[in-house]
N, C-alpha and C positions, 0 to 999 in steps of 0.2 A: 303234821297235815299227808293226812291218806287218800289213795283215790282207788276208785272201784269202775271196771270195765266188766258191764253185761252187755255178751255177743248174745244175742236174739238171733230167731229162726227170720223174722222181721228187721229189727232193728238196734243198731251196736248205740249203747248210754255209757258217759264217763262219770262220772261224778266222785267232786274231789271235796273232802269239808276235813275239817278239826273238830277237836271236843273244848268246847270252852265256861266253864260254869256248871257243868256236869249234864252238859247239854251236847248234841253234835250241830256243827254250824255249817249247812252247805254253803261252797266259798264259788265254786264249778260247775254247772251242770252242761253236758253237750248230748247229745241225740241223732242220731241219723239214722232215715230208712236208708239200709244195705238189700231185703231179702235177700237175706245169706240162703232161707228154704224155697227159692223160689223152684218149683217142680224136681224139689227134692222126693215124693213120693212114685213120679212115674220113672225117675234115673239113681235114682241113690246116689248121686255124688252133687256136690255141690258144680256147680255148671258155670262156665271158663268167664261169665260177665259179674255172676254174683262174686265169686271170687277175688276179680279184679276189686267190686267194689269196696269187699272185703276189706283192701291189703290198704287202697287210697285212708279208709277210712281209719283206719290203724295208725296211718302214719297223721294224717290229723292230729287224731287224738296223743301220739306221742309229743309230738311239736308242742301241745296246747298243756302239756306235762312236766316240759320241760321247763316250761314260766315256772312253778311251782318248789320251795322246799320241804318235795314229796322226802318221807320216810318209809313209806311201804307202798307196795300198790297191789292190789288185786284183781285179775283176769280174769273170769270166770265164761267156757262157753258149754254152753244149752241146747238142749234138743237135735238141730243138724251135727253139730259137733258128736252128739250120740250115735247119728243112724248112717250118717254119710262116709261112704269108701274114702275118700278124698281129703279127708280132718285133717288128720297126719300130715299131709302137706300142706296144708294150708296153715298147721300151727308153726311148721320149722318154717315158713315163710313167716308168720308173725313173729317166730323170736329172731330172725337177721334185720327185722322190722327195731327190733330191742322192746320185745312186749311177751313175756311169758303168758303161755294160756293153758290152764290149767280143765278137764271138762268133768264137771260133772252129773251127776244121777237126775233123773227126774225129782226122788224123795226129796234126792241133797236139795236139788231149786226150794222143792215143798216148802222144804226147815226153813231154809232163809227167805225167801218171800211171807209168811207169815212172820220172819222176825222184823221185818221189813214194817207190814202194814197192822199192828201192834204197836211201834214205836209211839204211834199218832191216833192210842186208841187210851181210854182209861183203865187204871189196875183196878176191874173187878173181876168175878167171878163168874160173870156171862162166856154161855158159851158161844162162839164164834163159827161163822162157815165162812173163810177165806177161800178167795178165785182165786185164777189170773189165768186168759186169758194167751196165750201167746202166739208165734204165727204159727210152730209146731204140736206143743202139746198144752193141757188147760194140766194146773196143780189145782187139789183141793188141800185144806185144812180144818177138823174143824179143833177151837180148840179154849184152853179157857189163859187168860194170860200169858204165860210161857207153856201151859201143858199139853201140848198137843193130843189129842183122841182118838184124829185119825189124817193121815199123812198117804196121797195117792197122788199119781201122775197118768191123767192118761194122755196118748197118743189122738188127738184133734188140735186145731187151731187156725185161726182165721188168712194163713196162707196155703195149710194144708185141703183145709174145706174150699178155699178157691179155686185153685190148679184141681183139686175134683168133679165143685159141681157148678161152674159157674166161665169158665175160661171158654169153649163153647157154645156157650149158651145167644140163642139168637136175640135182637134185640129189641123183639113185641115183650108188651103186656103178659100174656099167657104165659109164654116160653120163660121168662125171668120168674113169677110166679109157681109154675112147676116145679121149678130148680128150687126158690126156695125151700118151699115143700120140702122137696126130695132130701136137700140138707138139714133140715130141722129134723125131718124123721129120723134118718141116718146120725145127728148129735142126741138125739134123744135115747137110740139105740147104745151108742158107746157110755154116757153117762149112768146109764142103767143096770152097768153091771157093777158099780159100787154102790146101787142105790141101798141095799140094806143095809149095810155098814151106817153111809149115813144116817140113816132113821135111826139106828142105833142110838147112835151117841148125840141126839137131838143139838137142836141150838135157838138162841133167842134172834140173834141179830147176821144178816150176812153182806159181806163185802166183797168187794170186786177189781180189782185193780189191771192195772195194765193199756194200753191203746184203743183195743179196742170196745172195752169199757168205758171209759174215759169220750171217744166219738161218741156212742149209744147217747151217755149221760147228757153230751153237751146236744147231741139232735134231739134230748125230751124238753129239755130246757129250750131250747131256742122255741117249741113248739107248745109249753105251757105244761105240762110232766112235772113238775119241782125242778129243783138243782141240787143235783151231784145225786142223780136214784136214778133209776130207771126199775119199771114194775113190767112183770112181763101180759097185764092188760096193756099198758102202753104199746109191749112191740106187736100186740099181736095189731091192734086198732093203727099202728104205723106202717103195718109189711106193705098195701097197697101204695105208698104214697111212694115210701122204701121203692119198693119195682117201677115205680114209672120217673122217680128223680133218675135210675139208671139210664134206663130204659133212655130216657129224652135227652139223659145229657144235662138235666136241669141241674139250678137251685135248692140248696136247702141249708137251711139258714144252721149253724152248729157242724155242719160236714168242711171241711179241714181236705184240697184239692191232694194231694198226697196219700188221704185215706179213702181215697174215692174208690178202689180195687176193691176194697176189703170188708167195707158197708157191709154187704149181703150176707158174705160169709160168715161175721163178725155176727149177725143177725140171728142166722140161724144156728152158732153155736151156742150164744148167750141163751135164746131162749130158749132151746133142745135145755140146757142143764138149767134152767128156772121150772121149764116143765115136769122132766125128769125127778127134780126135787121137790117139786111145791114150792118155792122158792115164789114166792108173791111180787117184791122187791129188795134191788139191790143198792145197796150204797157206793158210790164211790173210793177208794182209796187213791190216792197220788202217793202213798209209799208203797214200794215192794221190794223188787228181789233187792237193786243196788243200793237204799238206804239198808234192810236188810243187810248186807257186805259192810258195810259202811259198819253196823252199829256190831257182829259179831267184830271185826278187827279191832277198835277202839273196848269192849268188855273184853278181850281175849288175848287181849297185845302176847300181853308178861307169858301167858301159860297156853292159849290155847287148847285148854280143854275139852272145851264142846264142842270146836271145830276135831279133834279128836275123836269122843267119842261117837260122832256124825260120819267119822269119814270124810270129813271135807276134806281138801287138799290147802297145803300151807302157803300163808300169805307170802309173796315176793319182796325181801327183806330190802333194796333197793330200787333207788327210781330207774324206771330205763330210760336204756344209753341211745338217747339219737339217731339213727343212721343216715 
């Protein structure tokens, strides 16, 4: 039995699974909104409040992991761990809890996300654009089955864009719409930096993972735009409704209260990406980084050749001891 811990800038995730009859069986899932990357772009550090939220979450993860006969676990830190001055201090405190964290680069993160997304897709020669919008970074891969043609990680995410464009915006509709327009323009500029490479590779289908896309997909479904898909036309048509919902603290089918604060920034990032790459529609992928981590652990648990070639850190060989 194996465990994966995905330490994102917005949420921490724990996935426990095992290999049965040629497939991965998921035994346990747990996700918590930690927002470790809150205000990181402004301060360059994990705040004291986020620091404590993160450690409290890891204590709960460690206690849950202790209930299972785990052979190995893998805990990976992503964007916030890459960019903050006090990430090493957090890693030291996590080790005292009993969880050893390795920090991966944005490209390594993209490799694992792609591996996770394709676990749930047919094996064929179709070129797919795979997108993961995190709290602090967005990963892009274009590939055909296990062959990657383009792998990128960009410094843009839903938490970062919230902090930049929406923390101090006035609650009137005009101000909110202006902030949404500014956030989208800035997103288009970021994504345009790799647009030539995306165009050269070409793709036939686009898939997007993460909580941001899950939220927008659920809202689109609730308003009759289709299930597990998000269209650029739909996002454009919903702009006014989303702004009104936030400005008036209203209800919206498909919007969970825990993700309300990331609704507008998530809209900016996803719609900006779709505009920059002329993506009319993306399909939501329920599998992402943690499924990719588990897939790598299962397929490479003897030699870890692929991990070594990709520069990925090795898996911890023992179960964490809860302290």
